[in-house]
PQR file of N, CA, C, O and H, with PARSE charges and radii, in Angstrom:
ATOM      1  N   MET A   1      51.861   9.654 -64.995 -0.4000 1.5000
ATOM      2  CA  MET A   1      53.004   9.149 -65.169 -0.0000 2.0000
ATOM      3  C   MET A   1      52.438   7.508 -64.696  0.5500 1.7000
ATOM      4  O   MET A   1      51.549   7.567 -63.847 -0.5500 1.4000
ATOM      5  N   ALA A   2      52.739   6.402 -65.028 -0.4000 1.5000
ATOM      6  CA  ALA A   2      52.519   5.419 -64.708 -0.0000 2.0000
ATOM      7  C   ALA A   2      53.071   4.674 -63.174  0.5500 1.7000
ATOM      8  O   ALA A   2      54.265   4.915 -62.999 -0.5500 1.4000
ATOM      9  H   ALA A   2      53.461   6.353 -65.718  0.4000 1.0000
ATOM     10  N   ILE A   3      52.664   4.125 -62.442 -0.4000 1.5000
ATOM     11  CA  ILE A   3      53.324   3.207 -61.643 -0.0000 2.0000
ATOM     12  C   ILE A   3      54.015   2.791 -61.739  0.5500 1.7000
ATOM     13  O   ILE A   3      53.812   1.824 -62.473 -0.5500 1.4000
ATOM     14  H   ILE A   3      51.694   3.929 -62.584  0.4000 1.0000
ATOM     15  N   VAL A   4      55.547   2.894 -61.236 -0.4000 1.5000
ATOM     16  CA  VAL A   4      56.768   1.965 -61.589 -0.0000 2.0000
ATOM     17  C   VAL A   4      57.363   1.543 -60.444  0.5500 1.7000
ATOM     18  O   VAL A   4      57.824   2.496 -59.815 -0.5500 1.4000
ATOM     19  H   VAL A   4      55.713   3.680 -60.640  0.4000 1.0000
ATOM     20  N   ASN A   5      57.557   0.353 -59.860 -0.4000 1.5000
ATOM     21  CA  ASN A   5      58.339  -0.717 -59.262 -0.0000 2.0000
ATOM     22  C   ASN A   5      59.598  -0.196 -59.384  0.5500 1.7000
ATOM     23  O   ASN A   5      60.245  -0.353 -60.419 -0.5500 1.4000
ATOM     24  H   ASN A   5      57.182  -0.421 -60.371  0.4000 1.0000
ATOM     25  N   LEU A   6      60.129   0.572 -58.183 -0.4000 1.5000
ATOM     26  CA  LEU A   6      61.385   0.799 -58.329 -0.0000 2.0000
ATOM     27  C   LEU A   6      62.709   0.337 -57.798  0.5500 1.7000
ATOM     28  O   LEU A   6      62.723   0.296 -56.568 -0.5500 1.4000
ATOM     29  H   LEU A   6      59.603   0.699 -57.342  0.4000 1.0000
ATOM     30  N   ARG A   7      63.633   0.039 -58.282 -0.4000 1.5000
ATOM     31  CA  ARG A   7      64.617  -0.552 -57.417 -0.0000 2.0000
ATOM     32  C   ARG A   7      65.827   0.758 -57.231  0.5500 1.7000
ATOM     33  O   ARG A   7      66.245   1.141 -58.324 -0.5500 1.4000
ATOM     34  H   ARG A   7      63.621   0.072 -59.282  0.4000 1.0000
ATOM     35  N   VAL A   8      66.221   1.229 -56.443 -0.4000 1.5000
ATOM     36  CA  VAL A   8      67.324   2.295 -55.804 -0.0000 2.0000
ATOM     37  C   VAL A   8      68.543   1.941 -55.672  0.5500 1.7000
ATOM     38  O   VAL A   8      68.756   1.037 -54.865 -0.5500 1.4000
ATOM     39  H   VAL A   8      65.881   0.918 -55.556  0.4000 1.0000
ATOM     40  N   HIS A   9      69.549   2.456 -56.313 -0.4000 1.5000
ATOM     41  CA  HIS A   9      71.055   1.738 -55.607 -0.0000 2.0000
ATOM     42  C   HIS A   9      71.248   3.415 -55.471  0.5500 1.7000
ATOM     43  O   HIS A   9      70.564   4.358 -55.868 -0.5500 1.4000
ATOM     44  H   HIS A   9      69.376   3.191 -56.968  0.4000 1.0000
ATOM     45  N   ILE A  10      72.491   3.323 -54.732 -0.4000 1.5000
ATOM     46  CA  ILE A  10      73.019   4.193 -54.772 -0.0000 2.0000
ATOM     47  C   ILE A  10      74.629   3.787 -54.262  0.5500 1.7000
ATOM     48  O   ILE A  10      74.929   3.256 -53.193 -0.5500 1.4000
ATOM     49  H   ILE A  10      73.047   2.557 -54.409  0.4000 1.0000
ATOM     50  N   ASP A  11      75.634   4.241 -55.460 -0.4000 1.5000
ATOM     51  CA  ASP A  11      76.839   3.681 -55.198 -0.0000 2.0000
ATOM     52  C   ASP A  11      77.647   4.766 -54.109  0.5500 1.7000
ATOM     53  O   ASP A  11      77.898   5.942 -54.374 -0.5500 1.4000
ATOM     54  H   ASP A  11      75.391   4.672 -56.329  0.4000 1.0000
ATOM     55  N   ARG A  12      77.902   4.227 -53.128 -0.4000 1.5000
ATOM     56  CA  ARG A  12      78.380   4.749 -51.950 -0.0000 2.0000
ATOM     57  C   ARG A  12      79.621   5.096 -52.396  0.5500 1.7000
ATOM     58  O   ARG A  12      80.155   5.899 -51.632 -0.5500 1.4000
ATOM     59  H   ARG A  12      77.698   3.272 -52.913  0.4000 1.0000
ATOM     60  N   ASP A  13      80.362   4.764 -53.452 -0.4000 1.5000
ATOM     61  CA  ASP A  13      81.424   4.524 -53.547 -0.0000 2.0000
ATOM     62  C   ASP A  13      81.951   6.682 -54.459  0.5500 1.7000
ATOM     63  O   ASP A  13      82.990   7.341 -54.505 -0.5500 1.4000
ATOM     64  H   ASP A  13      79.928   4.112 -54.074  0.4000 1.0000
ATOM     65  N   ALA A  14      80.843   6.855 -54.839 -0.4000 1.5000
ATOM     66  CA  ALA A  14      80.994   7.909 -55.846 -0.0000 2.0000
ATOM     67  C   ALA A  14      80.101   8.756 -54.802  0.5500 1.7000
ATOM     68  O   ALA A  14      80.447   9.936 -54.859 -0.5500 1.4000
ATOM     69  H   ALA A  14      79.999   6.320 -54.802  0.4000 1.0000
ATOM     70  N   CYS A  15      79.187   8.568 -53.976 -0.4000 1.5000
ATOM     71  CA  CYS A  15      78.041   9.434 -53.104 -0.0000 2.0000
ATOM     72  C   CYS A  15      79.326  10.486 -52.839  0.5500 1.7000
ATOM     73  O   CYS A  15      80.366   9.892 -52.554 -0.5500 1.4000
ATOM     74  H   CYS A  15      78.906   7.610 -53.929  0.4000 1.0000
ATOM     75  N   LEU A  16      79.414  11.805 -52.880 -0.4000 1.5000
ATOM     76  CA  LEU A  16      79.926  12.682 -52.412 -0.0000 2.0000
ATOM     77  C   LEU A  16      79.284  13.317 -51.198  0.5500 1.7000
ATOM     78  O   LEU A  16      79.957  14.068 -50.494 -0.5500 1.4000
ATOM     79  H   LEU A  16      78.569  12.287 -53.111  0.4000 1.0000
ATOM     80  N   ALA A  17      77.935  13.041 -50.897 -0.4000 1.5000
ATOM     81  CA  ALA A  17      76.873  13.805 -49.971 -0.0000 2.0000
ATOM     82  C   ALA A  17      76.894  15.185 -49.953  0.5500 1.7000
ATOM     83  O   ALA A  17      77.016  15.889 -48.951 -0.5500 1.4000
ATOM     84  H   ALA A  17      77.388  12.430 -51.470  0.4000 1.0000
ATOM     85  N   TYR A  18      76.759  15.580 -51.206 -0.4000 1.5000
ATOM     86  CA  TYR A  18      76.200  16.773 -51.587 -0.0000 2.0000
ATOM     87  C   TYR A  18      74.828  17.403 -50.912  0.5500 1.7000
ATOM     88  O   TYR A  18      74.649  18.541 -50.478 -0.5500 1.4000
ATOM     89  H   TYR A  18      76.660  15.007 -52.020  0.4000 1.0000
ATOM     90  N   GLY A  19      73.905  16.260 -50.970 -0.4000 1.5000
ATOM     91  CA  GLY A  19      72.572  16.409 -50.267 -0.0000 2.0000
ATOM     92  C   GLY A  19      71.070  17.212 -51.397  0.5500 1.7000
ATOM     93  O   GLY A  19      70.080  17.868 -51.075 -0.5500 1.4000
ATOM     94  H   GLY A  19      74.051  15.335 -51.323  0.4000 1.0000
ATOM     95  N   ASP A  20      71.499  16.812 -52.506 -0.4000 1.5000
ATOM     96  CA  ASP A  20      70.674  17.253 -53.718 -0.0000 2.0000
ATOM     97  C   ASP A  20      69.442  16.338 -53.611  0.5500 1.7000
ATOM     98  O   ASP A  20      68.284  16.585 -53.949 -0.5500 1.4000
ATOM     99  H   ASP A  20      72.303  16.278 -52.768  0.4000 1.0000
ATOM    100  N   CYS A  21      69.957  15.228 -53.062 -0.4000 1.5000
ATOM    101  CA  CYS A  21      68.146  14.233 -53.544 -0.0000 2.0000
ATOM    102  C   CYS A  21      67.913  14.261 -52.133  0.5500 1.7000
ATOM    103  O   CYS A  21      66.977  13.496 -51.900 -0.5500 1.4000
ATOM    104  H   CYS A  21      70.897  15.027 -52.786  0.4000 1.0000
ATOM    105  N   ALA A  22      68.394  14.863 -50.955 -0.4000 1.5000
ATOM    106  CA  ALA A  22      67.530  15.021 -49.993 -0.0000 2.0000
ATOM    107  C   ALA A  22      66.857  16.235 -49.764  0.5500 1.7000
ATOM    108  O   ALA A  22      66.043  16.373 -48.851 -0.5500 1.4000
ATOM    109  H   ALA A  22      69.154  15.484 -51.144  0.4000 1.0000
ATOM    110  N   GLU A  23      67.121  16.990 -50.443 -0.4000 1.5000
ATOM    111  CA  GLU A  23      66.813  18.743 -50.542 -0.0000 2.0000
ATOM    112  C   GLU A  23      65.220  18.142 -51.425  0.5500 1.7000
ATOM    113  O   GLU A  23      64.092  18.356 -50.982 -0.5500 1.4000
ATOM    114  H   GLU A  23      67.782  16.878 -51.185  0.4000 1.0000
ATOM    115  N   LEU A  24      65.534  17.355 -52.765 -0.4000 1.5000
ATOM    116  CA  LEU A  24      64.341  17.109 -53.887 -0.0000 2.0000
ATOM    117  C   LEU A  24      63.305  16.019 -53.436  0.5500 1.7000
ATOM    118  O   LEU A  24      62.166  15.779 -53.837 -0.5500 1.4000
ATOM    119  H   LEU A  24      66.450  17.181 -53.125  0.4000 1.0000
ATOM    120  N   ALA A  25      64.086  15.441 -52.462 -0.4000 1.5000
ATOM    121  CA  ALA A  25      62.706  14.002 -52.128 -0.0000 2.0000
ATOM    122  C   ALA A  25      63.204  13.936 -50.766  0.5500 1.7000
ATOM    123  O   ALA A  25      63.912  12.950 -50.561 -0.5500 1.4000
ATOM    124  H   ALA A  25      65.011  15.637 -52.136  0.4000 1.0000
ATOM    125  N   PRO A  26      63.001  14.842 -49.615 -0.5600 1.5000
ATOM    126  CA  PRO A  26      63.199  14.419 -48.294  0.2800 2.0000
ATOM    127  C   PRO A  26      62.346  13.185 -47.848  0.5500 1.7000
ATOM    128  O   PRO A  26      62.533  12.705 -46.730 -0.5500 1.4000
ATOM    129  N   GLU A  27      61.467  12.692 -48.653 -0.4000 1.5000
ATOM    130  CA  GLU A  27      60.933  11.650 -47.675 -0.0000 2.0000
ATOM    131  C   GLU A  27      61.779  10.141 -48.376  0.5500 1.7000
ATOM    132  O   GLU A  27      61.761   8.952 -48.057 -0.5500 1.4000
ATOM    133  H   GLU A  27      61.315  13.082 -49.562  0.4000 1.0000
ATOM    134  N   ALA A  28      62.203  10.620 -49.037 -0.4000 1.5000
ATOM    135  CA  ALA A  28      62.962   9.137 -49.793 -0.0000 2.0000
ATOM    136  C   ALA A  28      64.629   9.005 -49.405  0.5500 1.7000
ATOM    137  O   ALA A  28      65.133   7.896 -49.228 -0.5500 1.4000
ATOM    138  H   ALA A  28      62.217  11.585 -49.297  0.4000 1.0000
ATOM    139  N   PHE A  29      65.387  10.221 -49.299 -0.4000 1.5000
ATOM    140  CA  PHE A  29      66.633  10.240 -48.969 -0.0000 2.0000
ATOM    141  C   PHE A  29      67.045  11.068 -47.703  0.5500 1.7000
ATOM    142  O   PHE A  29      66.397  12.041 -47.318 -0.5500 1.4000
ATOM    143  H   PHE A  29      64.977  11.122 -49.442  0.4000 1.0000
ATOM    144  N   GLU A  30      68.134  10.619 -47.114 -0.4000 1.5000
ATOM    145  CA  GLU A  30      68.427  11.561 -45.938 -0.0000 2.0000
ATOM    146  C   GLU A  30      69.955  11.235 -46.618  0.5500 1.7000
ATOM    147  O   GLU A  30      70.166  10.285 -47.372 -0.5500 1.4000
ATOM    148  H   GLU A  30      68.660   9.829 -47.427  0.4000 1.0000
ATOM    149  N   GLY A  31      71.060  12.313 -46.151 -0.4000 1.5000
ATOM    150  CA  GLY A  31      72.656  12.377 -46.113 -0.0000 2.0000
ATOM    151  C   GLY A  31      72.686  12.472 -45.265  0.5500 1.7000
ATOM    152  O   GLY A  31      71.853  12.940 -44.488 -0.5500 1.4000
ATOM    153  H   GLY A  31      70.889  13.085 -45.538  0.4000 1.0000
ATOM    154  N   ASP A  32      74.028  11.905 -45.044 -0.4000 1.5000
ATOM    155  CA  ASP A  32      75.591  12.551 -43.409 -0.0000 2.0000
ATOM    156  C   ASP A  32      76.514  12.415 -44.635  0.5500 1.7000
ATOM    157  O   ASP A  32      76.616  13.150 -45.618 -0.5500 1.4000
ATOM    158  H   ASP A  32      74.705  11.525 -45.674  0.4000 1.0000
ATOM    159  N   ASP A  33      77.401  10.853 -44.192 -0.4000 1.5000
ATOM    160  CA  ASP A  33      78.246  10.982 -45.182 -0.0000 2.0000
ATOM    161  C   ASP A  33      78.326  10.351 -46.367  0.5500 1.7000
ATOM    162  O   ASP A  33      79.328  10.157 -47.055 -0.5500 1.4000
ATOM    163  H   ASP A  33      77.318  10.257 -43.394  0.4000 1.0000
ATOM    164  N   THR A  34      76.692   9.898 -46.653 -0.4000 1.5000
ATOM    165  CA  THR A  34      76.922   9.553 -47.491 -0.0000 2.0000
ATOM    166  C   THR A  34      74.891   9.107 -47.889  0.5500 1.7000
ATOM    167  O   THR A  34      74.133   8.467 -47.159 -0.5500 1.4000
ATOM    168  H   THR A  34      75.878  10.055 -46.093  0.4000 1.0000
ATOM    169  N   ALA A  35      74.689   9.516 -48.770 -0.4000 1.5000
ATOM    170  CA  ALA A  35      73.133   9.483 -48.839 -0.0000 2.0000
ATOM    171  C   ALA A  35      72.561   7.951 -48.876  0.5500 1.7000
ATOM    172  O   ALA A  35      73.125   6.943 -49.301 -0.5500 1.4000
ATOM    173  H   ALA A  35      75.305  10.036 -49.363  0.4000 1.0000
ATOM    174  N   HIS A  36      71.458   8.073 -48.383 -0.4000 1.5000
ATOM    175  CA  HIS A  36      71.005   6.718 -47.954 -0.0000 2.0000
ATOM    176  C   HIS A  36      69.227   6.609 -48.132  0.5500 1.7000
ATOM    177  O   HIS A  36      68.562   7.513 -47.626 -0.5500 1.4000
ATOM    178  H   HIS A  36      71.000   8.891 -48.038  0.4000 1.0000
ATOM    179  N   LEU A  37      68.684   5.744 -48.690 -0.4000 1.5000
ATOM    180  CA  LEU A  37      67.088   5.668 -49.040 -0.0000 2.0000
ATOM    181  C   LEU A  37      66.763   5.234 -47.567  0.5500 1.7000
ATOM    182  O   LEU A  37      67.243   4.380 -46.821 -0.5500 1.4000
ATOM    183  H   LEU A  37      69.224   5.009 -49.101  0.4000 1.0000
ATOM    184  N   VAL A  38      65.471   6.422 -47.408 -0.4000 1.5000
ATOM    185  CA  VAL A  38      64.314   6.085 -45.715 -0.0000 2.0000
ATOM    186  C   VAL A  38      63.232   5.720 -46.222  0.5500 1.7000
ATOM    187  O   VAL A  38      62.522   4.945 -45.582 -0.5500 1.4000
ATOM    188  H   VAL A  38      65.081   7.116 -48.013  0.4000 1.0000
ATOM    189  N   GLY A  39      62.940   6.058 -47.157 -0.4000 1.5000
ATOM    190  CA  GLY A  39      61.633   5.691 -47.633 -0.0000 2.0000
ATOM    191  C   GLY A  39      61.381   6.191 -48.965  0.5500 1.7000
ATOM    192  O   GLY A  39      62.296   6.228 -49.787 -0.5500 1.4000
ATOM    193  H   GLY A  39      63.517   6.687 -47.677  0.4000 1.0000
ATOM    194  N   SER A  40      59.869   6.691 -49.325 -0.4000 1.5000
ATOM    195  CA  SER A  40      59.622   6.823 -50.818 -0.0000 2.0000
ATOM    196  C   SER A  40      59.095   7.751 -51.035  0.5500 1.7000
ATOM    197  O   SER A  40      58.468   8.258 -50.104 -0.5500 1.4000
ATOM    198  H   SER A  40      59.126   6.661 -48.657  0.4000 1.0000
ATOM    199  N   ALA A  41      59.092   8.518 -52.557 -0.4000 1.5000
ATOM    200  CA  ALA A  41      58.445   9.736 -52.945 -0.0000 2.0000
ATOM    201  C   ALA A  41      57.927   9.182 -54.436  0.5500 1.7000
ATOM    202  O   ALA A  41      58.258   8.215 -55.121 -0.5500 1.4000
ATOM    203  H   ALA A  41      59.601   8.106 -53.313  0.4000 1.0000
ATOM    204  N   PRO A  42      56.952  10.264 -54.609 -0.5600 1.5000
ATOM    205  CA  PRO A  42      56.373  10.031 -55.996  0.2800 2.0000
ATOM    206  C   PRO A  42      57.186  10.509 -56.958  0.5500 1.7000
ATOM    207  O   PRO A  42      57.773  11.591 -56.941 -0.5500 1.4000
ATOM    208  N   LEU A  43      57.215   9.481 -58.004 -0.4000 1.5000
ATOM    209  CA  LEU A  43      58.074   8.462 -59.126 -0.0000 2.0000
ATOM    210  C   LEU A  43      59.016  10.141 -59.460  0.5500 1.7000
ATOM    211  O   LEU A  43      60.203  10.250 -59.153 -0.5500 1.4000
ATOM    212  H   LEU A  43      56.738   8.603 -58.019  0.4000 1.0000
ATOM    213  N   ARG A  44      58.254  11.249 -60.087 -0.4000 1.5000
ATOM    214  CA  ARG A  44      58.770  12.677 -60.507 -0.0000 2.0000
ATOM    215  C   ARG A  44      59.938  13.083 -59.763  0.5500 1.7000
ATOM    216  O   ARG A  44      61.043  13.420 -60.188 -0.5500 1.4000
ATOM    217  H   ARG A  44      57.290  11.160 -60.337  0.4000 1.0000
ATOM    218  N   GLN A  45      59.441  12.980 -58.397 -0.4000 1.5000
ATOM    219  CA  GLN A  45      60.650  13.241 -57.325 -0.0000 2.0000
ATOM    220  C   GLN A  45      61.535  12.872 -57.075  0.5500 1.7000
ATOM    221  O   GLN A  45      62.572  13.497 -56.851 -0.5500 1.4000
ATOM    222  H   GLN A  45      58.543  12.705 -58.052  0.4000 1.0000
ATOM    223  N   MET A  46      61.273  11.301 -57.040 -0.4000 1.5000
ATOM    224  CA  MET A  46      63.012  10.465 -57.512 -0.0000 2.0000
ATOM    225  C   MET A  46      63.417  10.472 -58.514  0.5500 1.7000
ATOM    226  O   MET A  46      64.620  10.210 -58.483 -0.5500 1.4000
ATOM    227  H   MET A  46      60.431  10.794 -57.222  0.4000 1.0000
ATOM    228  N   ILE A  47      62.953  10.689 -59.739 -0.4000 1.5000
ATOM    229  CA  ILE A  47      63.808  10.666 -61.196 -0.0000 2.0000
ATOM    230  C   ILE A  47      64.651  12.082 -60.781  0.5500 1.7000
ATOM    231  O   ILE A  47      65.824  12.234 -61.120 -0.5500 1.4000
ATOM    232  H   ILE A  47      61.976  10.902 -59.765  0.4000 1.0000
ATOM    233  N   ASN A  48      63.842  13.176 -59.943 -0.4000 1.5000
ATOM    234  CA  ASN A  48      64.429  14.792 -59.791 -0.0000 2.0000
ATOM    235  C   ASN A  48      65.580  14.693 -59.194  0.5500 1.7000
ATOM    236  O   ASN A  48      66.659  15.204 -59.496 -0.5500 1.4000
ATOM    237  H   ASN A  48      62.888  13.053 -59.668  0.4000 1.0000
ATOM    238  N   ALA A  49      65.331  14.098 -58.439 -0.4000 1.5000
ATOM    239  CA  ALA A  49      66.631  13.578 -57.254 -0.0000 2.0000
ATOM    240  C   ALA A  49      67.670  13.041 -57.541  0.5500 1.7000
ATOM    241  O   ALA A  49      68.715  13.549 -57.134 -0.5500 1.4000
ATOM    242  H   ALA A  49      64.455  13.683 -58.194  0.4000 1.0000
ATOM    243  N   ALA A  50      67.700  11.850 -58.329 -0.4000 1.5000
ATOM    244  CA  ALA A  50      68.982  11.070 -58.920 -0.0000 2.0000
ATOM    245  C   ALA A  50      69.663  12.041 -60.426  0.5500 1.7000
ATOM    246  O   ALA A  50      70.862  12.246 -60.615 -0.5500 1.4000
ATOM    247  H   ALA A  50      66.851  11.438 -58.660  0.4000 1.0000
ATOM    248  N   ARG A  51      68.652  12.460 -61.232 -0.4000 1.5000
ATOM    249  CA  ARG A  51      69.155  13.789 -61.989 -0.0000 2.0000
ATOM    250  C   ARG A  51      69.704  14.707 -61.208  0.5500 1.7000
ATOM    251  O   ARG A  51      70.525  15.328 -61.883 -0.5500 1.4000
ATOM    252  H   ARG A  51      67.678  12.294 -61.078  0.4000 1.0000
ATOM    253  N   ALA A  52      69.662  15.073 -60.196 -0.4000 1.5000
ATOM    254  CA  ALA A  52      70.695  16.110 -59.664 -0.0000 2.0000
ATOM    255  C   ALA A  52      71.653  16.060 -59.131  0.5500 1.7000
ATOM    256  O   ALA A  52      72.407  16.963 -58.768 -0.5500 1.4000
ATOM    257  H   ALA A  52      68.996  14.568 -59.648  0.4000 1.0000
ATOM    258  N   CYS A  53      71.744  14.486 -58.986 -0.4000 1.5000
ATOM    259  CA  CYS A  53      73.019  14.047 -58.290 -0.0000 2.0000
ATOM    260  C   CYS A  53      74.469  14.382 -58.648  0.5500 1.7000
ATOM    261  O   CYS A  53      75.100  13.329 -58.736 -0.5500 1.4000
ATOM    262  H   CYS A  53      71.131  13.753 -59.281  0.4000 1.0000
ATOM    263  N   PRO A  54      75.171  15.367 -58.868 -0.5600 1.5000
ATOM    264  CA  PRO A  54      76.169  15.238 -59.443  0.2800 2.0000
ATOM    265  C   PRO A  54      77.325  14.535 -59.636  0.5500 1.7000
ATOM    266  O   PRO A  54      78.379  14.959 -60.109 -0.5500 1.4000
ATOM    267  N   THR A  55      77.084  13.492 -59.263 -0.4000 1.5000
ATOM    268  CA  THR A  55      78.495  12.529 -59.324 -0.0000 2.0000
ATOM    269  C   THR A  55      77.413  10.835 -59.641  0.5500 1.7000
ATOM    270  O   THR A  55      77.705   9.686 -59.310 -0.5500 1.4000
ATOM    271  H   THR A  55      76.228  13.147 -58.878  0.4000 1.0000
ATOM    272  N   GLU A  56      76.212  11.331 -60.355 -0.4000 1.5000
ATOM    273  CA  GLU A  56      75.462  10.214 -60.318 -0.0000 2.0000
ATOM    274  C   GLU A  56      75.998   9.125 -60.104  0.5500 1.7000
ATOM    275  O   GLU A  56      76.631   8.330 -60.799 -0.5500 1.4000
ATOM    276  H   GLU A  56      75.975  12.265 -60.624  0.4000 1.0000
ATOM    277  N   ALA A  57      75.531   9.185 -58.569 -0.4000 1.5000
ATOM    278  CA  ALA A  57      75.519   8.151 -57.459 -0.0000 2.0000
ATOM    279  C   ALA A  57      74.077   7.553 -57.302  0.5500 1.7000
ATOM    280  O   ALA A  57      73.886   6.563 -56.595 -0.5500 1.4000
ATOM    281  H   ALA A  57      75.017   9.831 -58.004  0.4000 1.0000
ATOM    282  N   ILE A  58      73.153   8.132 -57.928 -0.4000 1.5000
ATOM    283  CA  ILE A  58      71.975   7.158 -57.631 -0.0000 2.0000
ATOM    284  C   ILE A  58      70.988   6.561 -59.254  0.5500 1.7000
ATOM    285  O   ILE A  58      70.768   7.303 -60.211 -0.5500 1.4000
ATOM    286  H   ILE A  58      73.309   8.936 -58.503  0.4000 1.0000
ATOM    287  N   THR A  59      70.654   5.445 -59.183 -0.4000 1.5000
ATOM    288  CA  THR A  59      70.475   4.903 -60.201 -0.0000 2.0000
ATOM    289  C   THR A  59      68.851   4.271 -59.455  0.5500 1.7000
ATOM    290  O   THR A  59      68.684   3.787 -58.335 -0.5500 1.4000
ATOM    291  H   THR A  59      70.833   4.842 -58.405  0.4000 1.0000
ATOM    292  N   LEU A  60      67.998   4.469 -60.377 -0.4000 1.5000
ATOM    293  CA  LEU A  60      66.403   4.211 -60.868 -0.0000 2.0000
ATOM    294  C   LEU A  60      66.623   3.163 -61.708  0.5500 1.7000
ATOM    295  O   LEU A  60      67.581   3.154 -62.481 -0.5500 1.4000
ATOM    296  H   LEU A  60      68.134   4.862 -61.287  0.4000 1.0000
ATOM    297  N   VAL A  61      65.644   2.070 -61.616 -0.4000 1.5000
ATOM    298  CA  VAL A  61      65.775   0.956 -62.572 -0.0000 2.0000
ATOM    299  C   VAL A  61      64.307   0.314 -62.032  0.5500 1.7000
ATOM    300  O   VAL A  61      64.082  -0.260 -60.967 -0.5500 1.4000
ATOM    301  H   VAL A  61      64.866   2.077 -60.988  0.4000 1.0000
ATOM    302  N   ASP A  62      63.583   0.555 -62.916 -0.4000 1.5000
ATOM    303  CA  ASP A  62      62.191   0.068 -63.330 -0.0000 2.0000
ATOM    304  C   ASP A  62      62.417  -1.591 -62.735  0.5500 1.7000
ATOM    305  O   ASP A  62      63.021  -2.432 -63.401 -0.5500 1.4000
ATOM    306  H   ASP A  62      63.766   1.021 -63.782  0.4000 1.0000
ATOM    307  N   ALA A  63      61.874  -1.849 -61.497 -0.4000 1.5000
ATOM    308  CA  ALA A  63      61.987  -3.606 -60.972 -0.0000 2.0000
ATOM    309  C   ALA A  63      61.435  -4.595 -61.718  0.5500 1.7000
ATOM    310  O   ALA A  63      61.677  -5.778 -61.476 -0.5500 1.4000
ATOM    311  H   ALA A  63      61.383  -1.166 -60.956  0.4000 1.0000
ATOM    312  N   GLU A  64      60.493  -4.137 -62.877 -0.4000 1.5000
ATOM    313  CA  GLU A  64      59.817  -4.853 -63.224 -0.0000 2.0000
ATOM    314  C   GLU A  64      60.169  -5.247 -64.789  0.5500 1.7000
ATOM    315  O   GLU A  64      60.063  -6.417 -65.158 -0.5500 1.4000
ATOM    316  H   GLU A  64      60.296  -3.176 -63.073  0.4000 1.0000
ATOM    317  N   THR A  65      60.508  -4.412 -65.502 -0.4000 1.5000
ATOM    318  CA  THR A  65      61.749  -4.540 -66.806 -0.0000 2.0000
ATOM    319  C   THR A  65      63.189  -4.566 -66.916  0.5500 1.7000
ATOM    320  O   THR A  65      63.803  -5.066 -67.858 -0.5500 1.4000
ATOM    321  H   THR A  65      60.594  -3.463 -65.202  0.4000 1.0000
ATOM    322  N   GLY A  66      63.855  -3.823 -65.589 -0.4000 1.5000
ATOM    323  CA  GLY A  66      65.229  -3.697 -65.199 -0.0000 2.0000
ATOM    324  C   GLY A  66      65.824  -2.855 -66.443  0.5500 1.7000
ATOM    325  O   GLY A  66      66.906  -2.989 -67.015 -0.5500 1.4000
ATOM    326  H   GLY A  66      63.355  -3.417 -64.824  0.4000 1.0000
ATOM    327  N   GLU A  67      64.590  -1.788 -66.718 -0.4000 1.5000
ATOM    328  CA  GLU A  67      65.025  -0.789 -67.437 -0.0000 2.0000
ATOM    329  C   GLU A  67      65.691   0.250 -66.712  0.5500 1.7000
ATOM    330  O   GLU A  67      65.039   0.631 -65.739 -0.5500 1.4000
ATOM    331  H   GLU A  67      63.712  -1.679 -66.253  0.4000 1.0000
ATOM    332  N   GLN A  68      66.790   0.825 -66.885 -0.4000 1.5000
ATOM    333  CA  GLN A  68      67.191   2.393 -66.185 -0.0000 2.0000
ATOM    334  C   GLN A  68      66.292   3.178 -66.429  0.5500 1.7000
ATOM    335  O   GLN A  68      65.844   3.253 -67.573 -0.5500 1.4000
ATOM    336  H   GLN A  68      67.319   0.515 -67.675  0.4000 1.0000
ATOM    337  N   ILE A  69      65.800   3.974 -65.383 -0.4000 1.5000
ATOM    338  CA  ILE A  69      64.581   5.091 -65.607 -0.0000 2.0000
ATOM    339  C   ILE A  69      65.817   6.573 -65.252  0.5500 1.7000
ATOM    340  O   ILE A  69      65.799   7.605 -65.923 -0.5500 1.4000
ATOM    341  H   ILE A  69      66.164   3.913 -64.453  0.4000 1.0000
ATOM    342  N   ALA A  70      66.711   6.346 -64.175 -0.4000 1.5000
ATOM    343  CA  ALA A  70      67.407   7.501 -64.299 -0.0000 2.0000
ATOM    344  C   ALA A  70      68.982   7.261 -63.212  0.5500 1.7000
ATOM    345  O   ALA A  70      69.092   6.612 -62.171 -0.5500 1.4000
ATOM    346  H   ALA A  70      66.726   5.507 -63.630  0.4000 1.0000
ATOM    347  N   PRO A  71      69.931   7.995 -63.899 -0.5600 1.5000
ATOM    348  CA  PRO A  71      69.997   9.427 -64.060  0.2800 2.0000
ATOM    349  C   PRO A  71      70.253   9.177 -65.711  0.5500 1.7000
ATOM    350  O   PRO A  71      70.400  10.139 -66.465 -0.5500 1.4000
TER
END
């Protein structure tokens, strides 16, 4: 998989703090009342974490092209 410069957006209104993102990519996400970005993880982990969010609160965008990668 190619190296991608990601922009990560977390919709704090949509996030219900299920914690799936933090479980799948603990280097990148932490959750308490809402999820928040704390670091980075391999692209596949980031995609899996975003797709696992039951409320689709995490959006990953290629910073170079503006293309949405996940969910």
